[in-house]
C-alpha positions in Angstrom: -17.1 7.9 -19.7 -14.2 5.7 -20.5 -12.0 8.8 -21.6 -13.1 10.5 -18.3 -11.9 7.4 -16.2 -8.7 7.3 -18.2 -8.1 11.0 -17.5 -8.6 10.4 -13.9 -6.1 7.5 -13.9 -3.5 9.5 -15.6 -3.9 12.4 -13.2 -3.7 10.0 -10.1 -0.6 8.4 -11.6 1.0 11.7 -12.2 0.3 12.7 -8.4 1.4 9.4 -7.0 4.9 9.2 -8.7 7.9 11.5 -8.4 9.1 11.3 -11.9 12.8 11.7 -12.4 14.5 13.7 -15.2 13.5 12.2 -18.6 10.9 9.9 -17.3 7.3 10.0 -18.5 4.2 8.0 -17.9 3.3 5.8 -21.0 0.2 3.8 -19.9 -1.9 3.4 -16.7 -4.3 0.6 -15.9 -6.6 0.5 -13.0 -9.1 -2.0 -11.4 -11.9 -3.1 -13.7 -15.4 -1.7 -13.0 -16.5 -5.2 -11.9 -14.1 -4.9 -8.8 -15.8 -1.7 -7.9 -19.4 -3.2 -8.3 -18.4 -6.1 -6.0 -17.0 -3.8 -3.3 -20.1 -1.5 -3.5 -22.7 -4.2 -3.1 -22.9 -4.0 0.8 -22.6 -0.1 1.0 -25.3 0.3 -1.6 -27.5 -2.1 0.3 -27.2 -0.4 3.5 -27.6 2.9 1.8 -30.9 2.0 0.1 -32.1 0.2 3.3 -31.5 3.2 5.5 -32.5 5.9 3.2 -35.6 3.9 2.0 -36.7 3.3 5.6 -36.2 7.0 6.5 -38.3 8.0 3.5 -40.9 5.4 4.1 -41.3 6.6 7.8 -41.4 10.3 6.7 -44.5 9.5 4.5 -46.2 8.0 7.6 -45.1 4.6 7.2 -45.2 1.9 9.9 -44.1 -1.7 10.3 -46.1 -4.9 11.4 -49.4 -2.9 11.9 -52.0 -5.2 13.6 -55.1 -3.1 13.1 -55.7 -1.4 9.8 -59.4 -1.4 10.0 -60.0 -3.7 7.1 -59.6 -7.5 6.5 -57.5 -8.5 3.7 -58.4 -12.1 3.2 -56.8 -13.9 0.2 -55.4 -11.1 -1.9 -52.7 -11.5 -4.6 -49.8 -11.3 -2.2 -51.3 -14.0 0.1 -51.9 -16.3 -2.8 -48.3 -15.9 -3.9 -47.2 -16.6 -0.5 -49.5 -19.7 -0.4 -47.8 -20.9 -3.6 -44.4 -20.5 -2.0 -45.6 -22.2 1.2 -47.0 -25.3 -0.9 -43.5 -25.7 -2.5 -41.8 -25.5 0.7 -44.1 -28.2 2.1 -43.4 -30.5 -0.8 -39.8 -30.2 -0.5 -39.8 -30.6 3.3 -42.1 -33.8 3.0 -39.8 -35.2 0.2 -36.9 -34.7 2.5 -38.6 -36.2 5.5 -39.7 -39.3 3.5 -36.1 -39.8 2.3 -34.4 -39.4 5.7 -37.0 -41.2 7.8 -35.9 -44.7 6.7 -32.2 -44.0 7.1 -30.4 -45.1 10.3 -28.0 -42.1 10.2 -29.4 -39.3 8.1 -27.0 -36.9 6.6 -26.4 -33.7 8.7 -26.9 -31.6 5.5 -30.3 -33.1 5.0 -31.4 -32.6 8.6 -30.1 -29.0 8.4 -32.0 -28.4 5.2 -35.2 -29.8 6.8 -34.9 -27.5 9.7 -34.3 -24.6 7.5 -37.2 -25.3 5.3 -39.4 -25.8 8.4 -38.4 -22.5 9.8 -39.0 -20.6 6.6 -42.3 -22.4 6.1 -43.4 -21.5 9.6 -42.6 -17.8 9.1 -44.5 -17.6 5.8 -47.5 -19.4 7.4 -47.5 -16.9 10.2 -47.3 -13.9 7.7 -50.2 -15.4 5.7 -52.3 -15.6 8.9 -51.4 -12.2 10.0 -52.2 -10.5 6.6 -55.5 -12.5 6.3 -56.7 -11.0 9.6 -56.0 -7.5 8.5 -52.4 -7.1 9.5 -49.9 -5.3 7.3 -45.9 -5.7 7.3 -45.7 -2.2 5.7 -48.4 0.3 6.1 -48.7 4.1 5.3 -51.1 6.1 7.3 -50.0 9.9 8.1 -52.9 10.1 10.6 -51.7 7.0 12.5 -48.0 7.8 12.3 -47.5 11.5 12.9 -44.3 13.3 13.3 -41.9 10.8 12.1 -40.0 12.8 9.7 -37.6 14.1 12.3 -38.0 11.9 15.3 -35.0 10.1 16.9 -35.3 7.1 14.7 -35.3 8.9 11.5 -32.4 11.1 12.6 -30.6 8.1 13.4 -31.4 6.6 10.0 -30.2 9.8 8.2 -27.0 9.6 10.1 -26.5 5.9 9.0 -27.5 6.9 5.5 -24.8 9.7 5.5 -22.2 7.2 6.7 -23.2 4.6 4.1 -23.0 7.4 1.4 -19.5 8.4 2.6 -18.4 4.8 2.7 -19.7 4.4 -0.9 -17.7 7.5 -2.0 -14.5 6.4 -0.2 -14.8 2.9 -1.7 -15.1 4.5 -5.1 -12.2 6.8 -4.5 -10.0 4.0 -3.1 -10.8 1.9 -6.3 -9.7 4.8 -8.6 -6.4 5.1 -6.7 -5.2 1.5 -7.2 -3.1 1.7 -10.4 -0.5 -0.2 -12.3 1.7 2.4 -14.0 4.1 2.1 -16.9 6.7 4.8 -17.5 9.7 4.7 -19.8 11.9 3.7 -16.9 9.8 1.3 -14.5 6.6 -0.4 -13.7 5.0 0.9 -10.5 2.1 -0.7 -8.5 0.6 2.0 -6.4 -1.8 0.7 -3.8 -3.6 3.6 -1.9 -5.9 2.7 1.0 -7.9 5.8 1.8 -9.7 6.9 4.9 -10.0 10.5 4.2 -9.0 11.5 0.6 -5.6 13.5 0.4 -5.5 13.6 4.2 -5.4 10.2 5.8 -4.2 7.6 3.3 -2.1 4.5 3.6 0.1 4.1 0.6 2.2 1.2 -0.5 4.3 1.2 -3.7 6.2 -1.6 -5.5 8.3 -1.0 -8.5 10.6 -2.8 -10.9 12.8 -1.1 -13.4 12.3 -2.0 -17.1 15.8 -3.4 -17.4 15.0 -5.8 -14.5 11.8 -7.2 -16.1 12.1 -10.8 -17.1 8.6 -11.6 -18.2 4.9 -10.2 -18.0 2.0 -12.6 -17.5 -1.7 -11.5 -18.3 -4.4 -14.0 -17.6 -8.2 -14.1 -17.5 -9.0 -17.4 -15.7 -12.7 -17.5 -16.0 -15.4 -17.0 -18.9 -16.6 -13.9 -17.0 -13.2 -12.4 -16.8 -12.5 -13.2 -20.6 -15.8 -11.7 -21.7 -15.7 -8.6 -19.5 -12.0 -8.0 -20.2 -10.3 -8.2 -16.8 -7.8 -10.4 -15.1 -4.3 -10.5 -13.5 -1.3 -9.0 -14.6 2.1 -10.4 -13.2 5.3 -8.6 -13.8 8.2 -10.9 -13.1 11.6 -9.5 -12.3 15.1 -11.1 -13.1 15.8 -10.6 -9.5 14.8 -13.5 -7.2 11.5 -12.9 -5.5 10.9 -9.6 -7.3 7.3 -9.7 -8.7 4.4 -7.5 -8.9 0.9 -8.9 -9.0 -2.1 -6.6 -9.9 -5.5 -8.4 -9.7 -8.8 -7.3 -11.3 -6.9 -5.3 -13.9 -8.8 -3.8 -16.7 -7.4 -4.8 -20.2 -4.6 -6.9 -18.8 -3.4 -8.0 -22.3 -3.0 -4.4 -23.4 -0.6 -3.6 -20.4 1.3 -6.8 -21.1 1.8 -5.8 -24.7 2.9 -2.3 -23.8 5.4 -3.5 -21.1 7.1 -6.1 -23.1 7.2 -3.9 -26.2 9.1 -1.4 -24.0 11.3 -4.1 -22.6 12.4 -5.6 -25.9 13.1 -2.1 -27.3 15.2 -1.1 -24.4 17.2 -4.3 -24.5 18.2 -3.7 -28.0 18.9 0.0 -27.4 21.0 -0.6 -24.3 23.1 -3.4 -25.8 24.1 -1.4 -28.7 24.8 1.7 -26.7 26.9 -0.2 -24.2 29.0 -2.0 -26.9 29.6 1.3 -28.7 30.6 3.0 -25.5 32.9 0.2 -24.4 34.7 0.0 -27.8 35.3 3.8 -27.7 36.6 3.9 -24.3 38.6 0.6 -24.1 39.9 0.2 -27.6 40.2 3.7 -28.8 40.9 5.3 -25.3 38.2 7.9 -25.8 37.5 9.5 -22.5 34.0 9.0 -21.2 31.7 11.5 -19.5 32.5 12.0 -15.9 29.7 11.0 -13.6 28.3 13.9 -11.4 26.4 13.2 -8.3 22.8 14.6 -8.5 21.6 16.0 -5.2 18.1 15.5 -6.2 16.6 14.4 -2.7 15.1 16.6 -0.2 16.4 17.0 3.2 14.7 18.0 6.5 16.0 19.6 9.7 13.2 19.1 12.1 11.4 21.9 13.9 13.0 25.3 13.0 13.4 26.3 16.7 15.2 23.1 17.4 17.2 22.9 14.3 20.4 22.7 16.3 19.3 19.5 17.9 18.7 17.5 14.7 21.1 16.3 12.0 20.2 17.0 8.4 18.2 14.0 7.3 19.4 12.5 5.1 23.1 13.4 5.2 24.6 13.4 1.7 28.3 13.0 0.8 28.6 14.4 -2.7 32.2 13.2 -2.9 31.5 9.5 -2.7 27.7 9.6 -3.1 27.0 8.1 0.3 23.5 8.8 1.8 22.7 8.5 5.5 19.1 8.5 6.8 17.9 8.4 10.4 14.4 8.0 11.8 12.2 11.0 11.5 12.7 13.9 14.0 9.4 13.3 15.6 10.8 10.0 17.0 13.6 11.8 18.9 10.9 14.2 20.4 8.9 11.1 21.4 11.9 9.6 23.0 12.5 12.8 25.0 9.0 12.7 26.6 10.4 10.5 29.4 13.2 12.9 30.4 10.8 15.9 30.3 8.2 14.1 32.4 11.0 13.3 34.9 12.1 16.9 35.0 8.7 18.5 35.6 7.3 15.7 37.8 10.4 16.0 39.9 10.3 19.7 40.1 6.5 19.3 41.1 7.3 16.8 43.9 10.2 19.1 45.2 7.7 22.0 45.4 5.1 20.0 47.1 7.6 18.5 49.6 9.2 21.9 50.3 5.8 23.3 51.2 4.9 20.4 53.5 8.1 19.6 55.5 10.2 22.7 54.8 13.7 21.1 54.1 17.0 23.1 54.2 17.8 25.2 51.1 21.1 23.2 50.7 19.0 19.9 50.5 16.7 21.4 48.0 19.7 22.6 45.9 21.3 19.2 45.9 18.1 17.4 44.9 17.3 19.9 42.3 20.9 19.6 40.8 20.7 15.8 40.9 17.4 15.9 39.2 18.9 18.3 36.3 21.8 16.1 35.9 19.5 13.0 35.5 17.4 14.9 33.0 20.4 16.0 31.0 22.0 12.5 31.0 18.8 10.8 30.0 18.1 13.3 27.3 21.6 13.0 25.9 21.3 9.2 25.9 17.9 9.3 23.9 19.5 11.9 21.5 22.7 9.9 21.0 20.6 6.7 20.6 18.6 8.4 17.9 21.6 9.7 16.0 23.4 6.3 16.2 20.7 4.3 14.4 21.8 4.9 10.7 20.4 3.6 7.4 23.3 4.0 4.9 23.2 3.8 1.0 26.4 3.9 -1.1 27.2 2.9 -4.5 27.8 -0.7 -3.6 25.9 -1.5 -0.6 23.0 -0.9 1.8 24.0 -0.8 5.6 21.7 -1.0 8.7 23.4 0.1 11.9 21.7 -0.1 15.4 24.2 1.2 18.0 23.5 1.9 21.7 25.3 5.0 23.1 28.9 4.0 24.4 27.7 0.3 23.8 27.3 -2.5 21.4 26.6 -2.0 17.7 24.6 -4.3 15.3 25.6 -3.7 11.9 24.0 -5.5 8.8 25.2 -5.1 5.2 24.1 -6.2 1.9 25.2 -5.8 -1.7 23.0 -3.8 -4.0 23.0 -6.8 -6.4 21.5 -8.9 -3.6 18.4 -6.7 -3.4 15.4 -8.6 -4.8 12.6 -6.2 -4.0 12.0 -2.6 -2.7 8.7 -1.3 -1.3 7.6 1.3 1.0 4.8 1.4 3.6 2.9 4.3 5.2 0.1 4.1 7.7 -2.8 6.8 8.0 -0.8 8.7 10.7 2.6 8.4 9.0 1.3 9.7 5.8 0.1 12.9 7.6 3.5 13.3 9.3 5.7 12.5 6.2 7.4 9.3 7.3 7.3 5.6 6.6 9.1 2.3 6.5 11.1 1.1 3.5 11.5 -2.6 3.2 14.4 -4.2 1.0 14.3 -7.9 0.5 17.6 -9.7 -0.2 18.4 -12.9 -1.7 20.0 -15.8 0.3 20.1 -15.7 4.2 20.1 -11.9 4.3 16.5 -11.7 4.9 14.9 -8.3 5.0 16.3 -4.8 5.6 13.8 -2.3 7.1 14.6 1.4 7.2 12.2 2.3 10.1 10.4 5.7 10.1 12.5 7.4 7.6 11.3 10.8 6.2 9.8 10.8 2.6 10.0 7.0 2.1 9.1 7.3 -1.6 12.3 9.3 -2.1 14.3 6.6 -0.3 12.9 3.9 -2.6 13.7 6.0 -5.6 17.3 6.4 -4.6 17.9 2.8 -3.8 16.4 1.9 -7.1 18.7 4.4 -8.8 21.8 3.2 -7.1 20.8 -0.4 -7.7 20.5 0.2 -11.4 23.9 2.0 -11.5 25.5 -1.0 -9.7 24.1 -3.6 -12.0 25.1 -1.6 -15.0 28.5 -1.4 -13.5 28.6 -5.2 -12.9 27.6 -5.8 -16.5 30.2 -3.4 -17.9 32.8 -5.1 -15.7 32.0 -8.5 -17.2 32.1 -7.1 -20.7 35.4 -5.4 -19.9 36.8 -8.7 -18.8 35.7 -10.2 -22.1 37.1 -7.3 -24.1 40.4 -7.6 -22.3 40.5 -11.2 -23.0 40.0 -10.4 -26.6 42.8 -7.8 -26.7 45.3 -10.3 -25.0 44.2 -13.0 -27.7 44.8 -10.5 -30.4 48.2 -9.5 -29.0 49.2 -13.3 -28.9 48.0 -13.8 -32.5 50.4 -11.0 -33.5 53.3 -12.5 -31.4 52.9 -15.9 -33.1 52.4 -14.2 -36.7 48.9 -15.6 -36.9 47.8 -12.2 -38.3 49.2 -10.1 -41.1 51.3 -7.3 -39.4 49.4 -4.1 -40.0 51.3 -1.6 -42.3 53.1 1.2 -40.6 51.4 4.6 -40.8 53.2 7.2 -43.0 53.9 10.6 -41.5 
């Protein structure tokens, strides 16, 4: 069973991630089974209640039957209830004695007395009812005929089906919450399911391995410790960058694997960077030229209206700049107003021309004005859509909101200031292929939100790629400055004869 669940987790992780070249999944952890159990308590209670009631009624069962033809008297059930009633009476009496002498009894004591009184009254009524031959539950196919498919049982079957579907969706949703470790990043994939693979709301948070500062795994209670579940917190070196995965199965195992990979990568990267820098800066060995990878999909909108839409995103392979706009469907939504104006205006012109018969010249003028208004409004909406840009280049992210022929609001942040990146999709946007990408920045920059961009997961991936490259460049720049300082210091030592002059090369 455990191997089966692990296989499902790996399959779900593979489907939820777009792995880049050379990336592979190393470990996946999901929610512990105790999380599923707690979520299924209510659905299973309703499932058993509705299904059991329908089955009971189909056997000829009835509820609160007053005349069963026989007097029960004091049977075993009534004696058990009499014992419970006696215990409740004793508890109520002790509370009554304790609170009667008090000037201001506590509200909790008074509330408890009232609750006990109510429960005792109900039990006493049930004992009297059963003593005189009544039954709360009674099966008699001759008395209750044709209940199997009456309106009540059909309603119960519908409710049973809904409870069963809710149980299935809850289980599916539990299986699709994963913390994924690859050889390049840690990803928290949170998938809220309405209809599996059709209507889902997905939110992903990710931190690259080289940005991870620390990983915490905690089991805060005895039950969590004994059952093997708890919280995994992945802390980033970036301010505010943190992933928290609760109710994780085997949190310490995930912590061990992440930190092992982090430590290994740090040693490997440091050695590689030092070797490459010494080769290029000291011995003037030419490094590999960076080639821009156009590994992101673009869309053009509807084929028949391809001329109306820009390529989204636009990619400049010379400088690596990528420009996104809102999904093409939002341009169509903005054009609903002009289209309604055009057809509504034409309808009004047609009705008025039948009623008052205006001159052809007047009809022509009004129609031309209507068409001009339609074209102008449409052009405004199209230009407004095209002018709202979300730009990513090797050093910055830029958010531009510009009105046609009017003011412009331009926000810009360095890639080094980004502290967290996530994308959000709703049930509807997941169907149509767009979502929001939220970038949190340090300091007073606040949040950048790329609204309604196509394929938000690809956008997050690209921003992460650019940020990693930017941080590597910043690190190399600092190391270059250190290396340049050492070269100047070495030259100064030679000038002041602090070092033995190296022998001249022969030949």
